[in-house]
C-alpha positions in Angstrom: 0.0 0.0 0.0 1.4 3.4 -0.8 1.5 6.2 1.8 -1.3 8.3 0.3 -3.6 5.4 0.2 -2.7 4.5 3.8 -3.3 8.1 5.0 -6.6 8.3 3.1 -7.9 5.0 4.6 -6.5 5.0 8.1 -5.6 8.5 9.4 -8.6 10.0 11.1 -9.3 13.4 12.7 -7.6 13.7 16.1 -5.1 10.8 15.5 -1.8 11.9 16.9 1.0 9.3 16.8 0.9 7.9 13.3 0.3 11.2 11.5 3.0 12.9 13.5 5.5 10.1 12.6 4.6 10.4 8.9 5.1 14.1 8.9 8.4 13.8 10.7 9.6 11.2 8.2 8.5 13.3 5.3 10.2 16.5 6.6 13.4 14.5 7.4 13.8 13.1 3.9 12.1 9.8 4.7 14.3 8.9 7.7 13.7 9.1 11.5 14.7 7.5 14.8 12.3 6.4 17.4 13.6 9.1 19.8 13.1 11.9 17.2 9.5 11.0 16.6 8.9 10.6 20.4 10.3 14.1 21.1 8.0 15.6 18.5 5.0 13.9 20.0 6.1 15.0 23.4 6.2 18.6 22.3 2.7 18.3 20.8 0.9 16.3 23.5 3.1 16.7 26.6 1.1 14.2 28.7 3.8 11.5 29.1 7.6 11.4 29.3 9.7 11.1 26.2 10.6 7.6 27.3 6.9 6.6 27.4 6.4 8.2 23.9 9.4 6.1 22.7 7.5 3.0 23.8 4.4 4.1 22.0 6.4 4.8 18.8 8.2 1.4 19.1 5.1 -0.7 19.9 2.2 1.1 18.1 3.5 3.4 15.4 6.2 1.0 14.2 3.9 -2.0 14.1 1.2 -0.2 12.2 3.5 1.3 9.6 5.4 -2.0 9.2 2.1 -4.0 8.9 1.0 -1.8 5.9 4.5 -1.8 4.4 5.1 1.9 4.8 8.5 1.8 6.5 11.4 -0.5 6.8 13.7 -0.8 9.9 17.3 0.4 9.4 20.2 0.5 11.7 19.5 4.2 12.6 15.7 3.8 12.8 12.9 4.0 10.3 12.9 4.7 6.6 9.9 5.3 4.3 9.9 2.5 1.8 8.9 4.6 -1.2 11.0 7.7 -0.9 11.1 10.2 -2.5 7.4 10.7 -3.0 5.9 12.6 -6.0 5.3 16.3 -5.1 1.5 16.2 -5.6 1.1 13.1 -3.4 3.4 14.6 -0.8 1.3 17.7 -0.4 -1.9 15.7 -0.1 -0.3 13.4 2.5 0.9 16.4 4.5 -2.4 18.2 4.2 -4.3 15.2 5.5 -1.9 14.5 8.4 -1.8 18.2 9.4 -5.7 18.3 9.4 -5.7 15.3 11.7 -3.3 17.1 14.1 -5.4 20.4 13.9 -2.6 22.1 11.9 0.0 21.9 14.6 2.8 21.0 12.2 2.1 23.6 9.5 5.4 24.8 8.1 6.1 28.5 8.9 6.4 29.3 5.2 2.8 28.2 4.6 1.5 30.6 7.3 3.3 33.8 6.3 
């Protein structure tokens, strides 16, 4: 399943963990560590410790994205399987993920 299809089918309004991970991966050229994603979620939600968010990323986010063949595990962390992504699809994925997160991760250039 490609990333856009996955986002269209499974990312719902008010989801936090998976859309945040997807946005981080996209903005970091398709690569991320568990700790990087956990810190981003910590900044957004700030209800648990970074260590607890690392467990969520490791147990929930990783398993969901692996199950749907979105990421692969590398020595440094996660990598999107189909990277780079076509610009049109990329913008649609970002729009849907940001909508799910109430616009929290809108790039500054898109605001001003």
